[in-house]
N, C-alpha and C positions, 0 to 999 in steps of 0.2 A: 582550459585544456579540453574539457568534455565538449564545449561548444565548437572548438576547432576540429575535433574528431568527427562530430556530427556533420559539420559543414563539409568536411572532406568526403565523407560517405555520401552525402547528398549530391555533391559535385560529381563524384564518380558515377553515381546512379544516373544522374542527368546525362552525362556523356554517353553511357551505355544505351540509354533510352533513345538518344538522338541517333546514334549509330545503328541501333536495331531498326528504328523507323526508316532511316535512309536505306538500309538493306531491304526492308519490305517493299519500299516504293520502287527500288531498282531491281528487285529479284525477278528472275524469269518465272513464268507460271509453271507450276508443277503438274497441273491437270489441264485437259482441254474438255470442253463441253460441246455436245452436239444435240440439236433439237430435230426430231422427226415429227411431222404433223400429218395427221389424217383428217381429211375433210370429206364428210359423207353427206350426200344430199338427202334431205327429207322433203323435197318438193313433190307434190302429188303428181301422179301419172309418170313418174320416172324421168321427168324432163331436166333434172339438174345434172351436175357433174360431180363425181366423187374421185378423189385422188389421195395418194400417199406421197408426201413431198419431203425431200431431203436435199441438202446442198453441201458442197465442199468449198464453195466460194467464201473466202475470208472477208470479214468486215470488222472494222474497229469502231465500236460505238462512239468513241471519243471524237472521231471525225464528224459525227452528225449530232453532237451534243453541245449545249452551251449552259453555262451556270448563271442563273438569274440572281442578282443581288439588288438591294435597295438603291445602290449607286449606279449599277450597270445592268440594264435590262435588255441588252443586245441579244437578239435571237440568232440562232444558228441559220446560216443561209445556204445550207446544202441543197443541191438539186436532187430531185427524185431520181433522175437517171444515174446519179452517182451511188445512190443507195440500192437501187434495183439490182437483183441478181438474175442473170440470164442463163447461167449454167447451173442446172439443177436436175435431180433425178425425179421423175414423175411416174408413179406407178398407178395404173388404172385400178379403181375400185368400182364396185357396183352400187347403184343407188338403192336406198332402203325401200322405195316404193316403185311399183309398176302400175299398169292400168288397173289391175285387180286389187290394189291396195298394198299394204306392207308385205314385203317378200322376204320371208325368213331364210330362204336359201341364199339370198344375196348377202344377208348379214353373216351367215356361216362362211360364205366364200370370202368376204372381207376379213373376217377373223382369221382365216387360214393364211391369207396373203400378208396381213399385218404380223401374225405370229412368225411367219417365215422371215420377214424383215428384222423383227426383234431378235430372233434366233441368230441371224447372220451378224447383227451388231454385237451380241454377246460373244460370239465366236471370234470376232475381231478385237476382243479385249475391252469393250465398252461395258460399263456398269449402268444399269437402269436405276436412276436415283429418284425420279419423280414422274408422276403422270397426272395430268390435269385435263379435264374436259369441260365443254360448255355446249349449249344448244341455243340456237336462235330459231324459233319455230313461228308458226302462223301468228301474226300480230293483229289479226282481225279480218274483217270482211275485205275480200279482194287482195289480200297479201299473197297467199299461196307460195311463200318463199321460206326457206329454212335450211340450216346446215347443222350438223353435229360435228364438232371439231375436238380432236384429242391431240395433245402435245406430249410426246415421250421425251424426257430429258435424260441424257446419258452423260457420263464422264469417264475419262480414263487418264491414267498417269502418262505423262510425256516421257 
């Protein structure tokens, strides 16, 4: 008797688990995520380009993904032109350097522009959930290339 009760409980639990998993896989997203990227040039003499980039163009990562297995190593054959976004907002920023070297006024100006964008995002109901940055600077003699990149990751309820 106890075994049949336990088996029944296990069966009911398994059914609810399958239903819950199916609901999760077919559920509509409750949030949307948006990434804003700042790219600030650290090229000497102010020769680089600095921008704040955002887009509204939707992309579904699954269209450009493939799953590799031991039995199937077929690669995704997406074309670059299908991934590329041509409709985006590009806000000009100033380069960190000019002829005289590092330009602190440019950094302050970029901070003001980026703050304005972040404030606008917050006013539109977005929550800033993560910020990450990286730098690629001078890699040795003759390189003279470099960028400072920051990604601001937002989410909001749908």
